[in-house]
N, C-alpha and C positions, 0 to 999 in steps of 0.2 A: 773492631770499628765498623767494618763492612757489614757484619751480621747485625750490629745495632741499627745501622742505617736501613738495612733491608727490612728489619722488623718494624721500624718506625714508619717507613713508607708503606709497607704492606697493610698495617693496621689503619693508616690514614686512608688508603684507597678503599679498604673494606668498609670503613665507616662512611665514606663519601661516595660509594658506588652508585647509588641512585642519582646523585647530582652529576657525577661523571657521565652517566648514561644519557642524561638530558643534554649535557654539553656535546656528547658525540652526535646526537640527533641534530642539534643546532648547527654543528660544523658540517654535517651531511647536507643540511638544507642550503647552507650558504656556499659550501665548497664540495659538491658531490663528485667532481672529476676524479680526484685520486682514488676514492672508494670504488668508482666504476671501473677504473683502470686495474686496480688490484683484483676486483672480481673477475675480470676477463683474462687475467694472467693464466697461462697454461704451461705445462712441462713440454719438452720436445715431442714432436709428433711421431718420432720413430719409437717412442716408448709404447708398450702395450696399453691399450685403452684403459684397462682397469687400474693401471698405475699412473694415469693422468687425471687426477681428481680436480674438481673445481676448487677455488680458494676456500670457499665456505666448507666444503667437505674436509679439506685439510685442517682447517682451524677447529672444526668439530671433533676430528680425530685427536687433535692435541688436547682439547678439553676432556675427552673421555679418558685419555691416557693419564692426565694429571689427576682426574677424579679417582681413577682406579689406584693410583699411586698412594692415595690416602686411605684406602680401604683396609681395615683390619681383617685379615683372612678368617680369624676365628669367629667373626661376627656374621659372615656370609650365610652359614647354615640357618641362622635365626630367621632369615626371611622365609625359608621354606618350611620352618616349623610353625608358621602361621598361615596355612593354606587358605583359610577362610578370608583373612584380611587381604591376602594377595589376590585371590580370585575376585573379591568384592571391589578392590581398587581397580583392577584391570577392566572389570565390567563397567565401572563408573567412568573410565577414560572415554568410552563411547556413549553410554546411556545418558550421562549428565548433560553434555552439550547437545545431544539429540533432543532432549526435553526442552532446552532453551530455544533451539531452532524451531521446533514445532509450535511453541508458544508465540515466537516472533512471526511465524507464518500466518497467524491469525490477527496479530496486532499491527504489523508493519504496513499493510495496505490502507490502514486508517490514516497514515501520515503521508505517504506518497502514492502515486498511481500504481496499479497492480503490476504492470509490466516491469517498472523499476524495482518494485519490492521483490518480485520473483527473481530478477537477475541478481540482486544483491544477496538474496537468501541462498541462491545456488552457490555463490562464493562462500558463504558462511557454512553451508552444508558440507562443502568440501573440507573446510577447516575442521568441522565437528567430527568428520570421519577419519581424521589423521591420528597416528600413534603419538605417544609422549615425545615432546621435543628433546633432542639430545642435550641441549643446553640446560635442561632442568637439572642435570647432574652437576653442572658447573655452579649453578645458583645454590644448590644444596651444599656443595663444598664450601662456598663462600659464607653460608649461614651456619656452617658446622652442623649440618643435619646428618641423618643416617645414610651414608653413602651406599652401603650395600642395597638398601631399599631403592634408592634413586636409580642406580645402575640396573638393578633387576627389572624395574618397571620400564625403563627405556628399552632394554634389550628385548624383553618378553612382548611388549606392545608392538615392536617392529616385527617380531617373528610372526605374530598372528594377524598383522595388518593386511596381508593379501586376501584373507578370508573376511576380515571385519570391514574393510573399506567398501567393497561392493555391496555387502549386506547393509551397512549403514546408509549408503547412498540410496539403495532401493527402499529402505524403510522411510527415508526422508522424502520419497516421492520423485527422485531424479531418474530420468530415463535417458539412455544414450543410444546412438545408432550402433549397428554391429561393429563398424570400424572403430568408433570411439570406445566401445566396451573392450574390444581386443587390445587397443593401445593402453587403456587404463589397467587392464590385467597385467600386461607386460611391464608397465612402469612399477606397479606395486609389487609384483613378484620379484623384480630386480633388487628390492630392498631386503629380501631374504636369500638372495643368491650370493654369487661371489663378491659383489660390491658390498653387501652387508657384512660378509666375513672379513674383508680386507679393511673396510673403513669404520666398522662398529665393533665387531668382536675382537679383531686383532689388536687395536689400540688399547681396548679394555684389558685383554689378556696380558699385553706387554706391561701395562702399569702394575698389574698384580704380580707378575714374575719379577719385575724390577724391584718392587718392594721386598719380595722374598730374597732376591739375590744380594741386595745391599744391606738388608736388615732394617727392621722397623725403627730402631733407635737412630740410625743415620738419616732415615727419611724424616723422622721427627725433628732432627736438628736443622733440617732445611725446609721445614714446614712453611715458614713465612715466605721463602723464595718461591715455593710451589704455589702458594695462594696468590702471590703477586703476579706470577706468570699466568695463572688461570684467569685472574681478573683482567689483565692486559689483553689476553686473547679474547675474552668475552666482549670487552669493549670494542676491540678491533672488528670482531664479527658483526656487532651491532652497527658500527659505523658503515661497514661495507653494505649490509642489508639496507640500512636507511638511505644510503647514497643511491641505491637502486630503486627503492620504494618511493621516496618522497617526490622526485621529479615526475613519476608516473601518476602519483596522486594529483599533482598540480595539473597535469594534462587532462585528467578525467574529473577535475574539480567541480563539484556542486556542493554548496554549503550544507544543504539538507541531507544529501547523500553521506557526506563526511560525518555529520552529527549522528546519523543513524548507525553508521558503521562503528563509530567510537562507542556509542551506547551499547550496541549489541556485543561488541568485543569485551567491554567491561562487564556486561552481564554474564558472559561465558566464564570469565575469570572469577567473578564474585561467587557465582553458583558453584563452580568447581572448588573454590576455597571452603565454602560452607559444607559441601559433601565430604571433603578431606577431613575437616575438623570433626564432623559427625562420625565418620568411620574410625578415626583415631581414638575418639572417646568411647565409642561403642566397644572397640576391641582393647581398650585400656592400654593404648600404645604410649611409648615414651615421647617426650617433647621433641627429641631429635628425629624420631620416626615420623611424627606428624608433620614436621618441617619438610621432610622428603615427600610426603603425600601431598602437601600444599602445592609444591612446585609441579609435581607430576600431573595433578588434576587441573592446573591453571595454565599449562603451557602445551601447545600443540606443535607438531613437526610441520611448520608452514613451508619449509623448503620443498617437501614432497607435494604439498598443496599447490605451490607455485608451478612445479613441474607439470602437475595434472592440468591446472588451469591454462597453462601456456601451450601444452602439447595436445591435450584432448579437446579442449574447448577454445581453441585459439581464435575463433571468429568472434568471441565475446570478450573483448579486452577489459571491459568494466568488471569482470569477475575478479581481476587482480586487485581491485580496490579493497574489498573486504579482507582478502588474504594479507595484503600488505598492512592494512590497518591492524589486523590481529597480531601480526609479527611485531609491530612497534608497541602496541598496547600491552601485550602480555609481558614484554620485557620491562616496561615501566611498572606494571603491576608487580612483577617479581622484585623490582627494585624497592617498591614500597613494602613488600613482605620482608625483604632483607633488612630494611631499616627498622621494621618492627621487631624482628628477631634480635638485632644488635642492641636496641634499646632495652628489650626485655631481659636479655642475658647480662647486661651491664658491661663493665670494663673487661676486656679479654684477659685470659690467663696466658702468659707467655710460656711457650713450651721449649 
């Protein structure tokens, strides 16, 4: 009976995930307090700093663990048997949004004054230089895409980000003071240091080991519970982020600025989707692999972008507007992608 109810609820949530995402944003707009309180929650201060993650870090670690729990080990080597597709996709993680930002650099000053355009574009340039969002793996899991590809792109893009982020920012014409450059390098390097190991690699490895320890058959028996937990964690993470983002958008609200940010964010997502589809078809990838590429090339690690905008360029608060806009838009876009996958694949097959 419990298993039947879990399956029914899981499939209902899976099919209604985009709608539930919008509901989360609506609640965050009307009742942001609980989300902001959860975001500020911390473990005891006498714990080592590396073991005192933010709530968002903790939730992302849960998402990575649950995604890795669903990975079939025998399918992992397939990712590295397609090095051309892997390298092409990793390159597209930075080149595709950079092309969109460069185009916007020419067109945006036609709509708003050059100073405002430059400020907003710096925020989007920060977004464009980020690695793949960790939550891309969770969306891939909900859409039953190729999880080994999703996790590989998340992990590898974070590994190379200390080299790619400064390069991407320089290519996009951003210049920093020596102090800002040093802080940027320290922040990005931390994502491949001990913090990366503890909160990205370790949860992923634990998921893989847990699947091996309990057996694939037992994991399959509880697949619906795993998917339901992943969906709930993803929705909670979005509520917390929206509760932090939406009030700040209201403080910096300018109708034209907001419209420009939404259009630019949608452009980044749409172009990323087009490139993912082209790469998938060029390399004759399966539909599930293309699904993983779709999320990888349309979702950016805006958590790191927020850290950079807040710490490195803290005197320009408006830079957070493009970053927060991208955070919300990319998840809504992912919800639309998920809805399309669910419709295309038809009724689910219960395992």
